[in-house]
VOBA-1610 file (N, C-alpha, C; in pm, whole numbers, padded with zeros to 5 digits, always signed):
BEGIN
Met-08286+13927+07630Met-08379+13982+07785Met-08285+14100+07892Lys-08329+14237+07939Lys-08257+14284+08059Lys-08309+14289+08190Glu-08216+14316+08247Glu-08290+14322+08407Glu-08175+14439+08444Glu-08246+14514+08548Glu-08167+14635+08552Glu-08020+14662+08518Leu-07931+14585+08557Leu-07760+14518+08576Leu-07740+14433+08487Tyr-07805+14329+08417Tyr-07741+14245+08308Tyr-07867+14242+08204Glu-07791+14201+08111Glu-07846+14100+07978Glu-07848+13953+08021Tyr-07949+13902+07968Tyr-07973+13750+08017Tyr-08028+13673+07893Val-08010+13592+07847Val-08055+13458+07797Val-08151+13374+07874Thr-08295+13326+07856Thr-08334+13171+07928Thr-08340+13095+07864Asn-08326+12943+07886Asn-08398+12841+07855Asn-08441+12784+07971Glu-08500+12644+07950Glu-08605+12517+08037Glu-08510+12554+08155Thr-08388+12526+08174Thr-08383+12509+08316Thr-08300+12665+08359Gly-08281+12727+08299Gly-08187+12895+08376Gly-08197+12958+08273Val-08097+13036+08347Val-08051+13175+08342Val-07891+13193+08301Thr-07897+13226+08184Thr-07683+13248+08112Thr-07719+13476+08132Ile-07652+13482+08215Ile-07574+13661+08172Ile-07526+13661+08087Thr-07542+13749+08002Thr-07488+13743+07862Thr-07414+13913+07862Glu-07444+13982+07962Glu-07354+14091+07967Glu-07389+14198+08115Tyr-07288+14231+08176Tyr-07307+14272+08294Tyr-07295+14436+08257Met-07391+14516+08312Met-07432+14666+08251Met-07350+14756+08349Gly-07323+14695+08490Gly-07333+14794+08583Gly-07138+14871+08617Phe-07112+14951+08674Phe-07001+15017+08698Phe-06966+15017+08804Ser-06980+14911+08873Ser-06933+14919+09065Ser-06770+14885+09028Lys-06751+14937+09128Lys-06559+14937+09092Lys-06535+14878+09230Asp-06609+14827+09313Asp-06603+14723+09422Asp-06630+14562+09408Val-06753+14552+09527Val-06785+14390+09526Val-06913+14389+09422Val-06951+14276+09327Val-07086+14266+09233Val-07158+14109+09327Thr-07225+14156+09357Thr-07304+13928+09394Thr-07346+13959+09283Val-07398+13833+09187Val-07424+13769+09106Val-07595+13749+09195Pro-07724+13760+09171Pro-07846+13686+09237Pro-07832+13570+09198Lys-07897+13486+09288Lys-07906+13350+09237Lys-08061+13325+09143Glu-08125+13398+09097Glu-08269+13441+09033Glu-08222+13546+08951Leu-08293+13519+08813Leu-08355+13649+08750Leu-08456+13620+08647Asp-08555+13659+08645Asp-08678+13633+08565Asp-08749+13528+08675Gly-08746+13472+08802Gly-08790+13363+08853Gly-08713+13248+08827Lys-08586+13300+08733Lys-08490+13122+08686Lys-08364+13115+08760Pro-08363+12994+08764Pro-08207+12999+08880Pro-08120+13057+08751Val-07964+13128+08798Val-07862+13150+08700Val-07751+13060+08739Thr-07788+12971+08613Thr-07644+12885+08569Thr-07558+12878+08506Gly-07540+13030+08434Gly-07465+13040+08351Gly-07393+13181+08307Ile-07282+13165+08285Ile-07210+13309+08289Ile-07137+13312+08131Gly-07203+13392+08057Gly-07150+13361+07920Gly-07008+13437+07867Phe-07033+13440+07741Phe-06923+13475+07620Phe-06916+13641+07706Arg-06774+13691+07752Arg-06710+13798+07765Arg-06871+13875+07835Ala-06916+13799+07924Ala-07014+13899+07998Ala-06998+13946+08133Phe-06860+13966+08203Phe-06792+14072+08283Phe-06672+14131+08222Ala-06632+14081+08103Ala-06478+14159+08044Ala-06503+14322+08084Asp-06367+14346+08124Asp-06322+14474+08126Asp-06395+14545+08176Cys-06482+14456+08276Cys-06530+14558+08399Cys-06411+14594+08528Glu-06491+14694+08573Glu-06356+14750+08737Glu-06413+14728+08888Cys-06468+14582+08891Cys-06533+14602+09008Cys-06403+14466+09051Thr-06399+14465+09222Thr-06264+14418+09255Thr-06241+14297+09330Glu-06382+14230+09341Glu-06429+14156+09370Glu-06586+14067+09263Ile-06619+13946+09233Ile-06716+13905+09159Ile-06779+13774+09255His-06921+13786+09330His-06943+13654+09369His-07043+13588+09318Leu-07031+13470+09271Leu-07130+13375+09226Leu-07190+13298+09239Pro-07320+13251+09214Pro-07416+13250+09330Pro-07424+13104+09303Asp-07388+12960+09382Asp-07375+12830+09346Asp-07483+12737+09282Thr-07585+12815+09194Thr-07615+12749+09069Thr-07550+12770+08947Val-07466+12838+08944Val-07401+12859+08797Val-07302+12744+08799Glu-07359+12675+08641Glu-07277+12561+08612Glu-07141+12582+08486Met-07191+12653+08412Met-07076+12701+08309Met-07051+12862+08367Ile-06929+12872+08277Ile-06867+12988+08243Ile-06777+12999+08128Gly-06837+13086+08052Gly-06768+13113+07900Gly-06675+13164+07901Ala-06599+13145+07751Ala-06501+13210+07760Ala-06495+13321+07742Phe-06311+13391+07807Phe-06309+13518+07868Phe-06431+13625+07917Ala-06473+13521+08006Ala-06608+13583+08087Ala-06556+13704+08206Phe-06421+13716+08227Phe-06371+13797+08313Phe-06260+13857+08277Ala-06263+13852+08099Ala-06100+13895+08052Ala-06082+14047+08107Gly-05961+14070+08089Gly-05966+14207+08135Gly-05957+14310+08207Cys-06028+14183+08346Cys-06086+14310+08470Cys-05956+14348+08554Ile-05899+14442+08501Ile-05773+14456+08577Ile-05780+14484+08732Glu-05887+14506+08755Glu-05922+14509+08902Glu-05952+14459+09012Leu-06001+14370+08927Leu-06020+14222+08963Leu-05916+14130+09030Lys-05929+14128+09215Lys-05861+14055+09338Lys-05881+13905+09387Gln-05965+13875+09345Gln-06028+13733+09458Gln-06166+13701+09370Met-06132+13576+09355Met-06299+13501+09303Met-06293+13326+09339Thr-06423+13305+09386Thr-06446+13147+09428Thr-06540+13104+09375Leu-06484+12994+09266Leu-06581+12965+09135Leu-06671+12851+09225Pro-06785+12840+09170Pro-06923+12751+09270Pro-06893+12582+09214Glu-06910+12542+09289Glu-06885+12371+09285Glu-06949+12334+09146Lys-07021+12384+09079Lys-07105+12325+08997Lys-07029+12324+08887Val-06912+12435+08892Val-06844+12465+08713Val-06726+12372+08692Thr-06762+12226+08579Thr-06636+12144+08540Thr-06530+12178+08459Lys-06549+12312+08424Lys-06459+12366+08354Lys-06455+12498+08290Leu-06313+12576+08267Leu-06280+12695+08274Leu-06298+12724+08094Glu-06325+12772+07989Glu-06324+12812+07904Glu-06173+12906+07857Asp-06219+12902+07720Asp-06022+13003+07707Asp-06086+13133+07748Gly-05976+13186+07754Gly-05927+13311+07866Gly-05993+13369+07962Val-06081+13288+08078Val-06202+13319+08140Val-06129+13428+08236Phe-06009+13408+08243Phe-05953+13583+08307Phe-05814+13629+08268Gln-05818+13608+08136Gln-05688+13681+08024Gln-05662+13820+08090Gly-05523+13861+08127Gly-05540+14013+08144Gly-05599+14046+08287Cys-05633+14002+08400Cys-05696+14011+08506Cys-05554+14010+08606Tyr-05494+14152+08543Tyr-05339+14185+08631Tyr-05340+14153+08791Gln-05453+14208+08812Gln-05441+14248+08962Gln-05500+14107+09061Leu-05538+14010+08954Leu-05626+13907+09037Leu-05499+13790+09097Glu-05530+13803+09269Glu-05440+13706+09322Glu-05504+13590+09421Gln-05619+13569+09394Gln-05659+13461+09462Gln-05780+13378+09366Val-05767+13228+09348Val-05905+13224+09255Val-05912+13079+09415Asp-06051+13033+09432Asp-06048+12921+09436Asp-06162+12833+09351Leu-06107+12717+09310Leu-06118+12622+09216Leu-06201+12537+09280Pro-06319+12443+09183Pro-06429+12409+09267Pro-06330+12239+09246Asn-06390+12142+09303Asn-06333+12005+09357Asn-06351+11921+09226Gly-06429+11986+09169Gly-06521+11904+09068Gly-06436+11916+08914Leu-06365+12049+08894Leu-06306+12088+08778Leu-06247+12032+08709Thr-06239+11963+08558Thr-06172+11886+08482Thr-06063+11989+08388Lys-06136+12025+08361Lys-06074+12136+08274Lys-05990+12305+08292Ile-05852+12327+08176Ile-05870+12490+08216Ile-05854+12502+08105Arg-05881+12532+08003Arg-05849+12571+07874Arg-05806+12683+07798Arg-05732+12680+07705Arg-05653+12757+07655Arg-05625+12935+07732Ser-05568+12992+07732Ser-05490+13126+07786Ser-05621+13155+07914Ala-05680+13066+07952Ala-05744+13090+08109Ala-05671+13170+08211Phe-05565+13164+08164Phe-05518+13234+08362Phe-05381+13339+08266Gln-05364+13383+08146Gln-05282+13418+08123Gln-05283+13543+08154Gln-05125+13598+08183Gln-05141+13785+08202Gln-05172+13779+08339Cys-05200+13703+08406Cys-05266+13731+08603Cys-05104+13716+08667Ser-05067+13843+08673Ser-04928+13815+08704Ser-04954+13866+08857Glu-05046+13866+08961Glu-05045+13902+09092Glu-05095+13767+09142Leu-05107+13645+09063Leu-05162+13523+09083Leu-05021+13435+09135Thr-04983+13463+09255Thr-04860+13326+09296Thr-04910+13225+09325Asn-05019+13220+09369Asn-05060+13017+09403Asn-05125+12976+09359Ile-05231+12922+09326Ile-05320+12869+09301Ile-05322+12702+09319Leu-05412+12662+09377Leu-05483+12465+09390Leu-05546+12449+09322Leu-05441+12341+09267Leu-05544+12292+09126Leu-05613+12114+09210Pro-05796+12146+09156Pro-05857+12052+09228Pro-05773+11915+09165Glu-05754+11796+09230Glu-05729+11679+09216Glu-05799+11598+09096Ser-05970+11681+09058Ser-06057+11634+08933Ser-05989+11682+08816Leu-05873+11729+08866Leu-05809+11829+08715Leu-05736+11718+08612Arg-05775+11686+08510Arg-05758+11639+08392Arg-05674+11689+08263Tyr-05724+11802+08265Tyr-05653+11878+08115Tyr-05602+11996+08146Ile-05480+12040+08099Ile-05455+12207+08127Ile-05398+12258+07962Gly-05508+12313+07971Gly-05493+12400+07766Gly-05355+12461+07789Asp-05326+12526+07622Asp-05182+12571+07580Asp-05254+12715+07623Asn-05129+12775+07677Asn-05077+12885+07721Asn-05181+12914+07891Ala-05252+12794+07934Ala-05289+12851+08039Ala-05254+12936+08170Phe-05141+12932+08162Phe-05080+13049+08317Phe-04952+13111+08256Thr-04949+13157+08114Thr-04844+13163+08078Thr-04876+13310+08127Gly-04743+13351+08167Gly-04706+13491+08255Gly-04752+13556+08331Ser-04821+13458+08443Ser-04876+13450+08547Ser-04778+13476+08643Gly-04803+13487+08754Gly-04724+13498+08913Gly-04696+13385+08985Leu-04707+13294+08938Leu-04724+13163+09030Leu-04573+13153+09051Val-04548+13096+09188Val-04425+13031+09220Val-04380+12960+09249Glu-04481+12838+09268Glu-04509+12697+09233Glu-04611+12610+09186Ala-04610+12538+09116Ala-04708+12442+09044Ala-04681+12309+09084Ser-04816+12265+09112Ser-04771+12121+09126Ser-04926+12077+09057Val-04900+11993+08972Val-04978+11925+08821Val-05026+11791+08914Pro-05173+11806+08935Pro-05221+11658+08962Pro-05200+11543+08890Ala-05199+11410+08978Ala-05206+11290+08901Ala-05329+11235+08811Ala-05415+11349+08800Ala-05532+11285+08709Ala-05486+11361+08569Val-05379+11468+08547Val-05353+11574+08430Val-05305+11418+08352Asp-05334+11429+08206Asp-05248+11374+08137Asp-05210+11433+07962Val-05297+11571+08003Val-05266+11633+07889Val-05160+11783+07930Ile-05065+11825+07909Ile-05048+12015+07952Ile-05041+12029+07794Gly-05101+12179+07765Gly-05078+12251+07631Gly-04959+12305+07586Tyr-04942+12333+07509Tyr-04781+12462+07491Tyr-04797+12559+07527Gly-04668+12595+07550Gly-04706+12730+07677Gly-04776+12754+07783Ala-04788+12603+07849Ala-04896+12616+07955Ala-04828+12696+08092Phe-04719+12706+08103Phe-04632+12793+08204Phe-04512+12888+08137Ala-04561+12894+08047Ala-04424+12981+07991Ala-04419+13150+08021Gln-04331+13190+08029Gln-04303+13334+08053Gln-04349+13332+08233Cys-04367+13251+08315Cys-04380+13273+08436Cys-04236+13307+08547Asn-04200+13414+08522Asn-04076+13456+08581Asn-04080+13446+08700Asp-04166+13441+08786Asp-04152+13360+08944Asp-04138+13238+08967Leu-04120+13158+08895Leu-04175+13001+08903Leu-04029+12997+08912Val-04044+12911+09046Val-03938+12860+09122Val-03952+12698+09083Lys-04065+12652+09137Lys-04038+12448+09143Lys-04175+12452+09063Val-04192+12285+08967Val-04256+12251+08954Val-04246+12103+08927Glu-04379+12060+09007Glu-04391+11923+09014Glu-04521+11883+08950Ile-04524+11744+08809Ile-04594+11705+08787Ile-04651+11582+08798Leu-04742+11541+08793Leu-04727+11408+08880Leu-04852+11318+08829Gly-04867+11378+08711Gly-04998+11275+08638Gly-04922+11198+08493Pro-04972+11132+08448Pro-04915+11034+08360Pro-04878+11156+08155Val-04873+11251+08189Val-04805+11311+08090Val-04649+11266+08003Lys-04758+11248+07873Lys-04637+11189+07760Lys-04538+11271+07682Asp-04582+11442+07687Asp-04529+11520+07596Asp-04492+11641+07692Ile-04350+11676+07747Ile-04362+11821+07784Ile-04349+11921+07633Ser-04499+11970+07639Ser-04486+11991+07501Ser-04444+12148+07510Ser-04419+12184+07348Ser-04366+12293+07271Ser-04358+12438+07399Thr-04269+12493+07398Thr-04294+12634+07503Thr-04318+12603+07641Met-04372+12532+07695Met-04386+12479+07806Met-04385+12562+07925Phe-04184+12556+07945Phe-04183+12638+08044Phe-04081+12723+07988Asn-04091+12773+07886Asn-03993+12838+07823Asn-04003+12985+07852Gln-03849+13048+07912Gln-03827+13175+08003Gln-03866+13196+08114Cys-03852+13084+08235Cys-03903+13076+08343Cys-03793+13076+08425Gly-03707+13194+08420Gly-03613+13234+08432Gly-03567+13249+08571Ala-03688+13183+08685Ala-03589+13187+08816Ala-03626+12990+08870Leu-03658+12909+08763Leu-03729+12775+08754Leu-03587+12695+08813Gln-03612+12661+08873Gln-03508+12564+08936Gln-03500+12435+08984Gln-03603+12402+09046Gln-03678+12272+09054Gln-03788+12172+08955Val-03759+12082+08899Val-03836+12039+08770Val-03865+11881+08794Ala-03974+11785+08833Ala-04036+11679+08908Ala-04101+11637+08774Leu-04030+11534+08634Leu-04115+11489+08544Leu-04161+11373+08620Pro-04262+11294+08526Pro-04298+11188+08557Pro-04249+11079+08480Asp-04250+10940+08479Asp-04197+10867+08467Asp-04223+10828+08282Ser-04338+10897+08239Ser-04479+10893+08175Ser-04390+10976+08054Val-04332+11034+08097Val-04259+11095+07904Val-04223+11086+07846Gln-04229+11122+07687Gln-04170+11031+07598Gln-04094+11155+07513Thr-04124+11248+07559Thr-04067+11372+07434Thr-04059+11461+07503Ile-03911+11585+07515Ile-03900+11738+07538Ile-03920+11804+07428Ser-04026+11839+07410Ser-04042+11902+07263Ser-03980+12047+07282Ser-04004+12120+07151Ser-03970+12235+07136Ser-03913+12288+07210Phe-03815+12401+07214Phe-03824+12548+07307Phe-03925+12527+07467Ala-03917+12391+07504Ala-03979+12345+07598Ala-03949+12433+07789Phe-03804+12411+07748Phe-03695+12499+07907Phe-03613+12545+07804Glu-03585+12648+07745Glu-03542+12790+07659Glu-03535+12877+07800Asp-03505+12968+07768Asp-03413+13043+07852Asp-03495+13028+08026Cys-03485+12953+08043Cys-03435+12897+08158Cys-03327+12903+08252Thr-03293+13028+08268Thr-03162+13071+08322Thr-03094+13037+08472Ser-03212+12939+08518Ser-03159+12948+08673Ser-03164+12829+08681Leu-03235+12718+08601Leu-03184+12546+08564Leu-03067+12543+08595Ser-03010+12464+08745Ser-02918+12405+08728Ser-02855+12240+08686Asn-02962+12171+08666Asn-02962+12071+08664Asn-03104+11984+08644Met-03093+11867+08569Met-03179+11803+08470Met-03208+11644+08502Ser-03297+11569+08527Ser-03258+11405+08550Ser-03421+11366+08448Leu-03354+11342+08325Leu-03438+11285+08218Leu-03532+11195+08257Pro-03659+11123+08230Pro-03708+11000+08271Pro-03691+10942+08193Asp-03673+10787+08189Asp-03634+10726+08156Asp-03672+10714+08033Ala-03844+10670+08006Ala-03886+10679+07846Ala-03835+10783+07767Val-03791+10853+07809Val-03746+11002+07677Val-03664+10952+07627Thr-03763+10975+07471Thr-03664+10906+07318Thr-03629+11055+07249Gln-03669+11115+07240Gln-03625+11236+07198Gln-03625+11414+07274Leu-03537+11472+07251Leu-03615+11568+07253Leu-03594+11694+07148Gly-03650+11796+07146Gly-03680+11870+07029Gly-03598+11970+07004Tyr-03634+12042+06928Tyr-03567+12190+06918Tyr-03541+12286+06980Gly-03431+12312+07051Gly-03419+12383+07107Gly-03448+12417+07268Ala-03471+12249+07326Ala-03549+12209+07425Ala-03448+12270+07533Phe-03360+12283+07567Phe-03291+12387+07641Phe-03186+12458+07618Leu-03254+12510+07513Leu-03181+12639+07475Leu-03106+12753+07561Asn-03027+12819+07602Asn-02998+12897+07646Asn-03020+12904+07787Cys-03000+12787+07861Cys-03046+12735+07988Cys-02867+12784+07982Ser-02829+12885+08050Ser-02694+12901+08091Ser-02651+12887+08241Glu-02741+12817+08296Glu-02689+12805+08430Glu-02673+12613+08422Leu-02742+12543+08332Leu-02694+12423+08336Leu-02618+12297+08348Ser-02554+12277+08477Ser-02440+12246+08441Ser-02419+12083+08432Asp-02535+12035+08468Asp-02566+11881+08492Asp-02697+11849+08401Ile-02696+11713+08335Ile-02799+11673+08214Ile-02782+11506+08242Gln-02868+11477+08330Gln-02889+11329+08321Gln-03011+11269+08182Leu-02906+11244+08091Leu-03031+11202+07977Leu-03082+11098+07979Ser-03159+11036+07969Ser-03203+10907+07984Ser-03178+10790+07879Gly-03197+10683+07979Gly-03116+10529+07860Gly-03204+10547+07730Gln-03299+10568+07730Gln-03357+10554+07564Gln-03388+10636+07468Leu-03276+10735+07510Leu-03304+10849+07413Leu-03233+10819+07286Lys-03315+10859+07179Lys-03271+10813+07041Lys-03191+10980+06948Glu-03274+11102+06996Glu-03229+11174+06910Glu-03233+11284+07015Ile-03140+11407+06980Ile-03119+11497+07028Ile-03148+11564+06934Gly-03257+11690+06914Gly-03269+11788+06825Gly-03188+11907+06807Glu-03210+11957+06692Glu-03126+12109+06644Glu-03112+12200+06786Asn-03028+12258+06824Asn-03003+12337+06930Asn-03032+12303+07053Ala-03045+12236+07057Ala-03125+12145+07199Ala-03014+12177+07315Phe-02947+12195+07332Phe-02801+12220+07448Phe-02780+12387+07395Glu-02799+12455+07286Glu-02711+12522+07246Glu-02689+12644+07387His-02555+12722+07417His-02541+12859+07456His-02551+12749+07680Cys-02547+12644+07663Cys-02573+12593+07743Cys-02422+12617+07844Ser-02381+12728+07836Ser-02224+12749+07902Ser-02184+12706+08020Lys-02247+12647+08117Lys-02180+12578+08213Lys-02221+12437+08212Leu-02247+12364+08085Leu-02295+12253+08059Leu-02084+12141+08076Gln-02089+12078+08181Gln-01952+12030+08156Gln-01892+11879+08063Thr-02027+11801+08112Thr-01987+11661+08070Thr-02154+11595+08064Val-02135+11529+07929Val-02253+11463+07891Val-02252+11328+07827Thr-02323+11273+07943Thr-02301+11074+07886Thr-02412+11075+07822Phe-02371+11044+07644Phe-02477+10955+07593Phe-02519+10835+07619Pro-02627+10792+07626Pro-02672+10629+07639Pro-02626+10559+07495Glu-02655+10438+07538Glu-02592+10345+07400Glu-02716+10300+07354Ser-02883+10398+07340Ser-02969+10385+07265Ser-02926+10490+07136Leu-02881+10603+07199Leu-02843+10702+07116Leu-02815+10727+06972Glu-02874+10752+06915Glu-02918+10759+06708Glu-02882+10866+06630Lys-02926+10984+06637Lys-02879+11110+06593Lys-02862+11199+06731Ile-02768+11332+06713Ile-02691+11396+06745Ile-02732+11514+06607Ser-02845+11619+06658Ser-02882+11703+06535Ser-02758+11867+06542Ala-02760+11900+06415Ala-02729+12031+06415Ala-02711+12168+06505His-02609+12207+06540His-02618+12253+06686His-02639+12200+06809Ala-02675+12096+06808Ala-02722+12086+06925Ala-02660+12108+07121Phe-02527+12155+07019Phe-02430+12163+07162Phe-02342+12303+07123Gln-02410+12383+07037Gln-02325+12526+06996Gln-02305+12608+07110Asp-02144+12653+07095Asp-02097+12746+07202Asp-02163+12718+07353Cys-02103+12553+07366Cys-02121+12490+07523Cys-02001+12551+07587Asp-01947+12642+07608Asp-01783+12689+07620Asp-01720+12571+07746Gln-01814+12505+07798Gln-01769+12425+07952Gln-01778+12255+07897Leu-01778+12245+07773Leu-01837+12075+07756Leu-01715+12037+07701Gln-01665+11925+07788Gln-01517+11872+07741Gln-01498+11753+07667Asn-01459+11672+07639Asn-01418+11561+07565Asn-01528+11444+07558Ile-01601+11418+07416Ile-01707+11327+07394Ile-01729+11206+07350Val-01752+11125+07450Val-01792+10995+07381Val-01878+10889+07341Leu-01876+10897+07192Leu-01953+10850+07116Leu-02040+10711+07160Pro-02142+10663+07152Pro-02154+10510+07159Pro-02143+10471+06998Asn-02184+10335+07013Asn-02178+10256+06896Asn-02309+10260+06813Thr-02430+10327+06869Thr-02497+10319+06805Thr-02589+10456+06778Thr-02453+10544+06781Thr-02499+10678+06668Thr-02416+10680+06563Ile-02532+10678+06480Ile-02485+10702+06358Ile-02506+10846+06264Glu-02563+10901+06305Glu-02511+11077+06304Glu-02511+11163+06339Val-02427+11246+06329Val-02394+11343+06398Val-02414+11427+06313Glu-02478+11559+06303Glu-02494+11642+06205Glu-02383+11775+06190Lys-02340+11823+06114Lys-02253+11971+06097Lys-02305+12044+06203Tyr-02190+12091+06301Tyr-02175+12175+06351Tyr-02260+12164+06476Ala-02279+12032+06490Ala-02343+11980+06639Ala-02238+12015+06726Phe-02096+12026+06726Phe-02064+12096+06870Phe-01961+12201+06854Gln-02008+12295+06773Gln-01940+12425+06727Gln-01905+12483+06816Arg-01787+12591+06779Arg-01724+12620+06941Arg-01729+12599+07091Cys-01751+12431+07061Cys-01726+12411+07190Cys-01622+12413+07232Ser-01526+12481+07329Ser-01380+12548+07298Ser-01250+12417+07401Gln-01333+12344+07502Gln-01274+12286+07566Gln-01310+12125+07522Ile-01371+12107+07388Ile-01373+11956+07284Ile-01200+11956+07273Thr-01118+11870+07352Thr-00981+11868+07228Thr-00975+11702+07179Glu-01117+11628+07290Glu-01076+11467+07213Glu-01194+11413+07224Val-01262+11334+07106Val-01396+11261+07063Val-01321+11104+07062Thr-01401+11078+07154Thr-01364+10894+07183Thr-01479+10835+07056Phe-01467+10762+06956Phe-01558+10675+06833Phe-01592+10567+06839Ala-01695+10499+06867Ala-01713+10386+06895Ala-01638+10243+06839Ser-01584+10328+06708Ser-01516+10235+06573Ser-01422+10304+06486Glu-01396+10290+06398Glu-01290+10367+06278Glu-01409+10383+06182Glu-01518+10279+06124Glu-01623+10343+06045Glu-01716+10441+06094Gln-01746+10427+06263Gln-01800+10552+06281Gln-01719+10710+06243Lys-01620+10665+06273Lys-01564+10809+06278Lys-01534+10881+06171Asn-01519+10811+06043Asn-01546+10825+05925Asn-01659+10848+05797Arg-01750+10773+05890Arg-01896+10855+05857Arg-01949+11023+05920Ile-01894+10992+06048Ile-01928+11184+06106Ile-01846+11246+06065Pro-01940+11366+06003Pro-01862+11479+05924Pro-01700+11539+06024Glu-01625+11577+06028Glu-01530+11711+06118Glu-01570+11808+06134Asp-01676+11883+06072Asp-01754+11947+06062Asp-01882+11962+06157Ala-01867+11850+06238Ala-01943+11799+06327Ala-01908+11881+06497Phe-01768+11892+06466Phe-01659+11982+06603Phe-01629+12097+06531Tyr-01691+12155+06452Tyr-01639+12284+06401Tyr-01570+12379+06492Asp-01432+12472+06487Asp-01416+12532+06558Asp-01414+12471+06727Thr-01347+12403+06692Thr-01282+12310+06812Thr-01135+12287+06831Pro-01087+12284+06959Pro-00974+12218+06972Pro-00932+12091+06885Tyr-01023+11988+06880Tyr-01022+11866+06845Tyr-01008+11910+06698Trp-01119+12006+06623Trp-01125+12015+06514Trp-01023+12066+06439Glu-00930+12191+06529Glu-00834+12230+06481Glu-00706+12158+06444Thr-00728+12047+06536Thr-00611+11904+06578Thr-00639+11844+06466Gln-00736+11780+06402Gln-00809+11690+06286Gln-00782+11795+06168Leu-00807+11908+06193Leu-00728+11971+06002Leu-00609+12017+06054Ser-00505+11955+06090Ser-00370+12036+06080Ser-00305+11886+06087Glu-00387+11796+06110Glu-00336+11614+06082Glu-00341+11578+05961Asn-00456+11646+05860Asn-00503+11613+05758Asn-00428+11716+05674Asp-00376+11796+05686Asp-00301+11915+05610Asp-00137+11831+05576Ile-00078+11763+05771Ile+00033+11706+05672Ile+00021+11581+05604Ala-00162+11506+05646Ala-00159+11364+05567Ala-00167+11442+05396Gly-00189+11549+05390Gly-00221+11547+05248Gly-00034+11596+05153Leu+00037+11635+05269Leu+00142+11672+05197Leu+00229+11561+05188Glu+00228+11424+05287Glu+00263+11343+05245Glu+00228+11267+05138Glu+00113+11279+05087Glu+00103+11209+04997Glu+00158+11271+04838Asp+00152+11382+04852Asp+00206+11495+04765Asp+00356+11469+04780Gly+00443+11379+04896Gly+00570+11348+04850Gly+00654+11483+04956Leu+00553+11514+05007Leu+00637+11690+05077Leu+00670+11628+05220Thr+00736+11661+05303Thr+00771+11651+05389Thr+00802+11800+05477Leu+00733+11831+05615Leu+00740+11966+05710Leu+00875+11908+05746
//
């Protein structure tokens, strides 16, 4: 059905607006009723790409569909009705001028890309009722700080990636996985507080967080994924968890200020290139639980002159190429050359 400014569909309980047909560049106030029925829904892309600066929704609205306000590049402010309990995919995606959003107290879910590329959104108060944050929910937003409420138990991949101004993050809920690329390319990030529930730091979770200087991992963390802290060039202090079993490939590659790492007795595996090009990383002590250090794990760590193994058996099991192109590797190479000459009956 059509009204002068809106297309909509009706059902037994109310009206869902499917398209805004106006051309206002100022404030749009959505009516409480259309065709004598309450406006209860804003449908898929209903206001997408409109040029208004504010949209006022009536308190009768219960549902906001995917991409409802996507691409509203002049939209600056929005208050969402209290009956709305979830934000669907891409609701405000690409709203580059959006500065303020007041979320309802009963909101439980923010789905995929809901605030992606909202580059002027520097602050948002997430309600205590929130339980779920979807993939790329705030990717490329202007957030400076983020406090994730205590009821949130899932945060999707890339949720806060490329937030160039994000300085401080606190996760209060029982999240088990810091998902892939969650804080990827957050170049200003300095403070991160993770809950004790975290068990895995997934691939590229903190890649290119070039202002992060120290990090303490919760004791329940058992695995660091591929490139978890890749290119964290200011990282000088990392406190590994007491239950850590595996450090993934390239996990700390190019962490050029990292000087010392204390490996826990739980550690079983250090993967290829895990500490490659950590220029200031010094002497290594491997616990007796470590059964595998892959080739090039410490490649080009130019300050490693000594490696302490838990046993001779461990030393023989771990390939020398794990320390390829380090002073320690060069020393071992020379000693092996001398030993080979002596076995041939030759002396230097």
